[in-house]
DSSP file (Angstrom, degrees, kcal/mol; ACC not computed):
  #  RESIDUE AA STRUCTURE BP1 BP2  ACC     N-H-->O    O-->H-N    N-H-->O    O-->H-N    TCO  KAPPA ALPHA  PHI   PSI    X-CA   Y-CA   Z-CA
    1    1 A X     >        0   0    0      0, 0.0     4,-2.0     0, 0.0     5,-0.1   0.000 360.0 360.0 360.0 -42.1   24.4   -8.5   15.7
    2    2 A X  H  >  +     0   0    0      1,-0.2     4,-2.5     2,-0.2     5,-0.2   0.855 360.0  55.4 -62.6 -34.9   21.4   -9.5   17.8
    3    3 A X  H  > S+     0   0    0      2,-0.2     4,-2.3     1,-0.2    -1,-0.2   0.880 106.7  50.5 -66.7 -36.6   20.8   -5.9   18.7
    4    4 A X  H  > S+     0   0    0      2,-0.2     4,-2.6     1,-0.2    -2,-0.2   0.900 110.8  49.2 -64.5 -41.8   20.6   -5.0   15.0
    5    5 A X  H  X S+     0   0    0     -4,-2.0     4,-2.6     2,-0.2    -2,-0.2   0.923 111.7  48.4 -64.7 -44.5   18.1   -7.7   14.4
    6    6 A X  H  X S+     0   0    0     -4,-2.5     4,-2.2     2,-0.2    -1,-0.2   0.906 111.7  50.6 -61.9 -42.0   16.0   -6.6   17.3
    7    7 A X  H  X S+     0   0    0     -4,-2.3     4,-2.1     1,-0.2    -2,-0.2   0.933 112.4  45.9 -60.8 -48.2   16.1   -3.0   16.1
    8    8 A X  H  X S+     0   0    0     -4,-2.6     4,-2.5     1,-0.2    -2,-0.2   0.873 110.0  54.0 -67.5 -36.5   15.1   -4.0   12.5
    9    9 A X  H  X S+     0   0    0     -4,-2.6     4,-2.3     2,-0.2    -1,-0.2   0.904 108.0  50.5 -61.5 -40.7   12.3   -6.2   13.8
   10   10 A X  H  X S+     0   0    0     -4,-2.2     4,-2.2     1,-0.2    -2,-0.2   0.918 111.1  48.3 -63.0 -42.5   10.9   -3.3   15.8
   11   11 A X  H  X S+     0   0    0     -4,-2.1     4,-2.3     1,-0.2    -2,-0.2   0.897 110.2  52.2 -64.2 -40.4   11.0   -1.1   12.7
   12   12 A X  H  X S+     0   0    0     -4,-2.5     4,-2.3     2,-0.2    -1,-0.2   0.894 108.8  49.5 -63.4 -41.4    9.3   -3.8   10.7
   13   13 A X  H  X S+     0   0    0     -4,-2.3     4,-2.4     2,-0.2    -1,-0.2   0.909 109.9  52.2 -63.4 -42.4    6.5   -4.1   13.3
   14   14 A X  H  X S+     0   0    0     -4,-2.2     4,-2.0     1,-0.2    -2,-0.2   0.901 110.0  48.3 -63.0 -40.6    6.1   -0.3   13.2
   15   15 A X  H  X S+     0   0    0     -4,-2.3     4,-2.3     2,-0.2    -1,-0.2   0.922 110.9  50.8 -65.2 -42.9    5.8   -0.3    9.4
   16   16 A X  H  X S+     0   0    0     -4,-2.3     4,-2.2     1,-0.2    -2,-0.2   0.898 110.1  49.6 -63.1 -39.7    3.3   -3.1    9.5
   17   17 A X  H  X S+     0   0    0     -4,-2.4     4,-2.1     2,-0.2    -1,-0.2   0.880 110.2  50.7 -66.6 -37.7    1.1   -1.2   12.1
   18   18 A X  H  X S+     0   0    0     -4,-2.0     4,-2.5     2,-0.2    -2,-0.2   0.916 109.9  50.1 -64.5 -42.4    1.2    1.9   10.0
   19   19 A X  H  X S+     0   0    0     -4,-2.3     4,-2.4     2,-0.2    -2,-0.2   0.886 110.1  50.3 -63.7 -40.5    0.1    0.0    6.9
   20   20 A X  H  X S+     0   0    0     -4,-2.2     4,-2.4     2,-0.2    -1,-0.2   0.912 110.6  49.8 -63.4 -42.0   -2.8   -1.6    8.8
   21   21 A X  H  X S+     0   0    0     -4,-2.1     4,-2.2     2,-0.2    -2,-0.2   0.917 111.0  49.3 -63.8 -42.4   -3.8    1.8   10.1
   22   22 A X  H  X S+     0   0    0     -4,-2.5     4,-2.7     1,-0.2    -2,-0.2   0.914 110.0  51.1 -61.0 -43.3   -3.7    3.3    6.5
   23   23 A X  H  X S+     0   0    0     -4,-2.4     4,-2.5     2,-0.2    -1,-0.2   0.909 109.3  50.3 -64.2 -41.2   -5.8    0.4    5.2
   24   24 A X  H  X S+     0   0    0     -4,-2.4     4,-2.4     1,-0.2    -1,-0.2   0.915 111.2  49.0 -60.9 -41.7   -8.4    0.9    7.9
   25   25 A X  H  X S+     0   0    0     -4,-2.2     4,-2.4     2,-0.2    -2,-0.2   0.898 110.4  51.0 -65.5 -40.4   -8.6    4.6    7.0
   26   26 A X  H  X S+     0   0    0     -4,-2.7     4,-2.7     2,-0.2    -2,-0.2   0.920 110.9  48.6 -62.3 -44.0   -8.9    3.7    3.3
   27   27 A X  H  X S+     0   0    0     -4,-2.5     4,-2.7     1,-0.2    -2,-0.2   0.922 110.3  50.7 -61.6 -43.2  -11.7    1.3    4.0
   28   28 A X  H  X S+     0   0    0     -4,-2.4     4,-2.2     1,-0.2    -1,-0.2   0.919 112.0  47.4 -62.0 -43.2  -13.5    3.9    6.2
   29   29 A X  H  X S+     0   0    0     -4,-2.4     4,-2.7     2,-0.2    -1,-0.2   0.896 110.8  52.1 -64.0 -40.3  -13.2    6.5    3.4
   30   30 A X  H  X S+     0   0    0     -4,-2.7     4,-2.9     1,-0.2     5,-0.2   0.925 109.7  49.1 -62.4 -43.1  -14.4    4.0    0.8
   31   31 A X  H  X S+     0   0    0     -4,-2.7     4,-1.6     1,-0.2    -1,-0.2   0.905 112.6  47.4 -63.2 -40.7  -17.5    3.2    2.9
   32   32 A X  H  X S+     0   0    0     -4,-2.2     4,-0.9    -5,-0.2    -2,-0.2   0.919 114.8  46.2 -66.2 -42.0  -18.2    6.9    3.4
   33   33 A X  H  X>S+     0   0    0     -4,-2.7     5,-2.2     1,-0.2     4,-1.0   0.890 109.5  53.7 -68.3 -39.6  -17.8    7.6   -0.3
   34   34 A X  H  <5S+     0   0    0     -4,-2.9    -1,-0.2     1,-0.3     3,-0.2   0.838 106.6  52.2 -68.1 -29.5  -19.9    4.6   -1.4
   35   35 A X  H  <5S+     0   0    0     -4,-1.6    -1,-0.3    -5,-0.2    -2,-0.2   0.754 109.6  50.6 -74.5 -21.2  -22.7    5.8    0.8
   36   36 A X  H  <5S-     0   0    0     -4,-0.9    -2,-0.2    -3,-0.4    -1,-0.2   0.623 116.9-116.4 -84.6 -15.0  -22.4    9.2   -0.9
   37   37 A X  T  <5S+     0   0    0     -4,-1.0     3,-0.3    -3,-0.2    -3,-0.2   0.623  84.8 114.3  89.0  14.8  -22.6    7.5   -4.4
   38   38 A X     >< +     0   0    0     -5,-2.2     4,-0.9     1,-0.2     3,-0.3  -0.173  29.5 124.3-107.7  39.5  -19.0    8.5   -5.5
   39   39 A X  H  >  +     0   0    0     -6,-0.2     4,-1.7     1,-0.2    -1,-0.2   0.787  61.9  66.6 -69.7 -29.9  -17.7    5.0   -5.6
   40   40 A X  H  > S+     0   0    0     -3,-0.3     4,-1.3     1,-0.2    -1,-0.2   0.914 100.2  49.3 -62.2 -43.9  -16.5    5.3   -9.2
   41   41 A X  H  > S+     0   0    0     -3,-0.3     4,-1.5     1,-0.2    -1,-0.2   0.855 107.5  55.2 -63.5 -36.2  -13.9    7.9   -8.4
   42   42 A X  H  X S+     0   0    0     -4,-0.9     4,-2.3     1,-0.2    -1,-0.2   0.864 101.2  58.2 -66.6 -36.5  -12.6    5.7   -5.5
   43   43 A X  H  X S+     0   0    0     -4,-1.7     4,-1.9     1,-0.2    -1,-0.2   0.896 104.1  52.6 -61.0 -39.1  -12.0    2.8   -7.9
   44   44 A X  H  X S+     0   0    0     -4,-1.3     4,-1.7     1,-0.2    -1,-0.2   0.904 108.7  49.7 -62.2 -41.1   -9.7    5.0  -10.0
   45   45 A X  H  X S+     0   0    0     -4,-1.5     4,-2.1     1,-0.2    -2,-0.2   0.875 106.8  55.5 -64.7 -37.8   -7.7    5.8   -6.9
   46   46 A X  H  X S+     0   0    0     -4,-2.3     4,-2.3     1,-0.2    -1,-0.2   0.895 105.0  53.2 -62.7 -39.1   -7.5    2.1   -6.0
   47   47 A X  H  X S+     0   0    0     -4,-1.9     4,-2.0     1,-0.2    -1,-0.2   0.920 109.8  47.0 -62.0 -43.2   -5.9    1.4   -9.4
   48   48 A X  H  X S+     0   0    0     -4,-1.7     4,-1.9     1,-0.2    -1,-0.2   0.865 110.1  53.9 -68.2 -33.1   -3.3    4.0   -8.9
   49   49 A X  H  X S+     0   0    0     -4,-2.1     4,-1.8     2,-0.2    -1,-0.2   0.906 108.5  49.1 -63.0 -41.9   -2.6    2.7   -5.4
   50   50 A X  H  X S+     0   0    0     -4,-2.3     4,-0.9     1,-0.2    -2,-0.2   0.882 109.3  51.9 -66.4 -38.0   -2.0   -0.8   -6.8
   51   51 A X  H >X S+     0   0    0     -4,-2.0     4,-0.7     1,-0.2     3,-0.6   0.892 109.5  50.7 -65.4 -37.0    0.3    0.5   -9.5
   52   52 A X  H >X S+     0   0    0     -4,-1.9     4,-1.5     1,-0.2     3,-0.7   0.842  99.8  64.4 -67.8 -33.9    2.3    2.3   -6.8
   53   53 A X  H 3X S+     0   0    0     -4,-1.8     4,-1.4     1,-0.2    -1,-0.2   0.801  92.1  63.9 -61.2 -28.8    2.6   -0.9   -4.7
   54   54 A X  H <<>S+     0   0    0     -4,-0.9     5,-1.6    -3,-0.6    -1,-0.2   0.889 103.5  47.7 -62.0 -38.7    4.6   -2.5   -7.5
   55   55 A X  H X<5S+     0   0    0     -3,-0.7     3,-1.4    -4,-0.7    -1,-0.2   0.889 109.2  53.1 -66.5 -40.1    7.3    0.1   -6.9
   56   56 A X  H 3<5S+     0   0    0     -4,-1.5    -1,-0.2     1,-0.3    -2,-0.2   0.746 100.1  63.5 -67.5 -24.6    7.2   -0.5   -3.2
   57   57 A X  T 3<5S-     0   0    0     -4,-1.4    -1,-0.3     2,-0.2    -2,-0.2   0.231 127.6 -91.6 -88.8  14.4    7.7   -4.2   -3.7
   58   58 A X  T < 5S+     0   0    0     -3,-1.4     2,-0.5     1,-0.2    -3,-0.2   0.568  92.8 113.6  93.4   6.9   11.1   -3.7   -5.2
   59   59 A X      < -     0   0    0     -5,-1.6    -1,-0.2     4,-0.0    -2,-0.2  -0.958  47.7-159.1-115.6 125.2   10.1   -3.5   -8.8
   60   60 A X     >  -     0   0    0     -2,-0.5     4,-2.3    -3,-0.1     5,-0.2  -0.384  38.8 -98.1 -87.9 176.5   10.6   -0.3  -10.8
   61   61 A X  H  > S+     0   0    0      1,-0.2     4,-2.4     2,-0.2     5,-0.2   0.865 126.1  54.7 -63.0 -34.5    8.7    0.4  -14.0
   62   62 A X  H  > S+     0   0    0      2,-0.2     4,-2.1     1,-0.2    -1,-0.2   0.923 108.8  47.5 -65.6 -41.6   11.7   -0.7  -16.0
   63   63 A X  H  > S+     0   0    0      1,-0.2     4,-1.6     2,-0.2    -2,-0.2   0.909 112.2  50.0 -64.6 -41.3   11.7   -4.1  -14.2
   64   64 A X  H  X S+     0   0    0     -4,-2.3     4,-1.4     1,-0.2    -1,-0.2   0.914 111.2  47.9 -64.0 -43.5    7.9   -4.5  -14.7
   65   65 A X  H  X S+     0   0    0     -4,-2.4     4,-1.3     1,-0.2    -1,-0.2   0.882 109.4  54.1 -66.9 -37.7    8.2   -3.7  -18.4
   66   66 A X  H  < S+     0   0    0     -4,-2.1    -1,-0.2     1,-0.2    -2,-0.2   0.850 106.3  52.3 -64.5 -34.0   11.1   -6.2  -18.8
   67   67 A X  H  < S+     0   0    0     -4,-1.6    -1,-0.2     1,-0.2    -2,-0.2   0.825 105.5  55.1 -69.7 -33.5    9.0   -8.9  -17.2
   68   68 A X  H  <        0   0    0     -4,-1.4    -1,-0.2     1,-0.2    -2,-0.2   0.811 360.0 360.0 -72.4 -30.3    6.1   -8.4  -19.6
   69   69 A X     <        0   0    0     -4,-1.3    -1,-0.2    -3,-0.1    -2,-0.1   0.478 360.0 360.0 -76.5 360.0    8.2   -8.8  -22.7
């Protein structure tokens, strides 16, 4: 059982590291785009990213709609 826990902890650390790397890349792209003056388009992409995160956090669209009513 302990080996399973250690394995899952390693996987969790790897996922967290990947997410940090992605966030750094997103920030870098935002900074580059904002210096180019195309920041408005990036804001639209951020909104779609946030909507997608709801699904990743264990809530489907059906669950989200049910909570709102």
